[in-house]
C-alpha positions as CSV (number, residue, x, y, z in Angstrom):
1,M,66.9,113.4,18.5
2,L,65.6,109.7,18.0
3,Y,68.6,108.4,20.3
4,K,67.9,110.7,22.9
5,R,63.9,109.8,22.7
6,I,65.3,106.0,22.8
7,V,67.7,106.4,25.4
8,E,66.1,108.7,27.8
9,T,61.9,107.7,27.3
10,G,62.3,104.2,26.0
11,T,59.7,101.9,23.6
12,L,57.0,99.9,24.1
13,T,59.0,96.8,25.2
14,E,61.8,99.4,27.1
15,R,59.6,101.9,28.8
16,G,62.4,103.5,31.0
17,G,64.4,103.6,28.4
18,V,67.1,101.9,26.4
19,P,70.2,101.3,28.4
20,N,73.0,101.1,25.6
21,P,71.5,100.8,22.0
22,Q,75.0,101.3,20.5
23,F,76.2,98.3,22.1
24,A,74.5,95.6,20.0
25,L,75.4,96.8,16.8
26,P,79.3,96.7,17.6
27,S,79.2,93.7,19.8
28,T,77.4,91.8,17.1
29,I,79.8,92.6,14.2
30,N,82.6,91.8,16.7
31,W,81.1,88.6,17.3
32,M,80.8,87.6,13.7
33,W,84.5,89.0,13.1
34,A,85.7,86.8,16.0
35,I,83.7,83.6,14.1
36,A,85.3,84.3,11.1
37,L,88.7,84.6,12.5
38,L,88.2,81.3,13.9
39,V,86.8,79.5,10.6
40,L,90.2,80.9,9.1
41,H,92.6,79.6,11.9
42,H,90.7,76.2,11.9
43,G,90.7,76.0,8.0
44,L,87.3,75.4,7.7
45,G,86.2,74.9,4.1
46,F,84.6,72.0,1.8
47,S,87.5,69.7,2.0
48,T,88.1,70.1,6.2
49,A,84.1,69.6,6.0
50,R,84.1,66.5,4.3
51,T,86.9,64.8,6.7
52,F,84.8,65.9,9.7
53,Y,82.0,64.4,8.3
54,A,83.3,61.6,6.4
55,S,82.3,58.9,8.8
56,T,78.7,60.3,9.6
57,S,75.8,57.9,8.1
58,R,74.0,58.6,5.1
59,R,70.7,57.8,4.6
60,S,68.4,58.0,1.7
61,F,65.7,61.3,1.2
62,S,62.5,61.1,0.1
63,P,61.4,63.5,-3.0
64,H,59.9,65.6,0.0
65,E,62.7,65.8,2.4
66,E,65.2,66.4,-0.8
67,N,63.2,69.3,-2.0
68,T,62.9,71.0,1.5
69,I,66.4,70.8,1.9
70,L,67.4,72.0,-1.8
71,E,65.1,75.1,-1.1
72,Q,66.6,75.8,2.6
73,L,69.9,75.7,0.6
74,F,68.5,78.0,-2.1
75,F,67.1,80.8,0.3
76,A,70.7,80.7,2.4
77,L,72.2,81.1,-1.2
78,H,69.8,84.2,-1.8
79,Q,71.0,85.6,1.8
80,L,74.8,85.1,0.4
81,A,74.3,86.6,-2.8
82,A,72.3,89.7,-0.6
83,L,75.8,89.8,1.0
84,D,78.0,89.7,-1.4
85,A,76.1,92.8,-3.1
86,F,76.4,94.6,0.4
87,R,80.3,94.3,-0.5
88,S,80.2,97.3,-3.1
89,I,77.7,99.5,-1.3
90,P,79.8,102.5,-0.6
91,R,79.2,103.3,2.9
92,R,78.6,100.3,4.6
93,A,77.5,101.5,7.8
94,D,74.0,102.1,5.5
95,V,73.5,98.5,5.3
96,A,75.1,97.0,8.3
97,R,72.0,95.9,10.2
98,M,70.6,94.4,6.7
99,G,73.8,92.7,6.4
100,I,73.3,91.3,9.9
101,V,69.9,89.9,9.4
102,S,71.3,88.5,6.1
103,W,74.0,86.7,7.7
104,Y,71.5,85.4,10.4
105,Y,68.9,84.1,7.8
106,G,71.7,82.6,5.7
107,I,72.7,80.6,9.0
108,Y,68.9,80.1,9.7
109,Y,68.0,78.4,6.4
110,A,71.5,76.6,5.8
111,A,70.5,74.8,9.6
112,S,67.2,74.1,8.5
113,A,68.6,72.3,5.3
114,M,71.1,70.4,7.7
115,V,68.4,69.5,10.3
116,T,66.4,67.9,7.2
117,A,69.0,66.0,5.8
118,Q,70.0,64.7,9.5
119,D,66.8,63.6,11.0
120,A,64.1,64.8,8.3
121,T,62.0,66.9,9.9
122,F,60.9,70.6,9.3
123,Q,60.5,73.1,12.0
124,E,58.3,76.1,11.6
125,N,60.0,78.4,13.9
126,H,63.6,80.1,14.8
127,A,63.5,78.2,18.3
128,G,62.3,74.7,17.0
129,T,65.2,74.9,14.5
130,A,67.7,76.0,16.8
131,N,66.7,73.3,19.4
132,S,66.2,71.0,16.8
133,W,70.2,71.9,15.2
134,D,71.7,71.6,18.5
135,R,70.1,68.3,19.4
136,N,71.5,66.8,16.0
137,F,74.9,68.5,16.0
138,P,76.6,70.0,19.2
139,Q,75.1,67.5,21.4
140,R,76.5,64.8,19.1
141,A,79.4,66.3,18.5
142,L,78.7,67.3,14.6
143,A,79.6,70.6,14.7
144,M,83.0,72.2,13.6
145,P,84.7,74.2,15.9
146,P,83.7,77.0,16.5
147,F,80.0,76.2,16.0
148,G,79.4,73.6,18.6
149,L,79.9,76.1,21.6
150,R,77.2,75.7,23.5
151,V,75.1,75.5,27.2
152,S,73.4,72.5,28.3
153,T,70.8,74.7,29.9
154,L,69.7,78.2,30.6
155,I,69.3,78.1,34.5
156,E,71.3,81.2,35.3
157,K,73.9,79.7,37.9
158,S,74.5,76.7,35.7
159,A,75.3,78.5,32.3
160,K,77.6,80.8,33.9
161,A,79.6,78.0,35.2
162,E,79.3,76.3,31.9
163,V,80.3,79.7,30.1
164,A,83.1,80.0,32.7
165,A,84.1,76.2,31.8
166,L,84.4,77.5,28.1
167,R,86.2,80.6,28.9
168,A,89.0,78.8,30.9
169,G,89.9,82.0,32.1
170,N,90.0,83.7,28.8
171,N,87.8,87.4,30.0
172,F,88.0,89.1,26.4
173,D,84.5,90.4,25.5
174,L,82.8,91.9,22.6
175,R,83.5,95.8,23.3
176,T,86.9,95.1,21.3
177,V,87.3,93.7,17.7
178,A,89.2,90.5,18.1
179,L,92.7,90.0,16.5
180,R,94.1,86.2,17.7
181,P,92.3,83.4,17.7
182,A,92.6,83.1,21.7
183,D,90.5,86.3,21.6
184,A,88.0,85.3,19.3
185,V,87.3,82.4,21.0
186,G,86.5,84.6,24.0
187,A,84.4,86.6,22.0
188,C,82.8,83.7,21.1
189,C,82.1,83.1,24.9
190,A,81.1,86.0,25.5
191,Y,78.3,86.4,22.9
192,L,77.6,83.3,24.1
193,S,76.9,84.2,27.6
194,G,74.9,87.0,26.6
195,T,72.5,85.0,24.4
196,A,72.0,82.5,27.3
197,E,71.1,85.4,29.6
198,W,68.6,86.8,26.8
């Protein structure tokens, strides 16, 4: 009943009905799977991160900066602990959306820690954190693959051209689970395209 009401009647934000509410959850899960597959493919871990960031200049932190970095890392670890606890839930569908939220906030807090460590700032909202992280890491080639995928503009025509260049003919989408690294790259590009459109 609720599904029918939402699809046909809509909500305050989508008064004409929600076009395909079932697409968002599977596509988000498929995107997360694609990122995990690429992390494994690239062999990302502490040792590869140390090598990747070995030539990055270091700076000293004030006690307030240090505390902010540690606070944000602590929050990220809380989200990781939640994700680990969700693994023991027998019906994972019951916590899938909460898992996505925990995954998102884990990344958000880790990104906040990285930004503070890099430029001694702390952003008060998600958009500010995303912009600052992009400016400090992907724009400077300091984001390890696959985390550096980005478009430089949200102007539709230009963003589509940039995504097409990143795709390099790979049309894999988010309706299917990626099983190969090449498919995972296509899935990540599809998510980037959707994010840029949104």
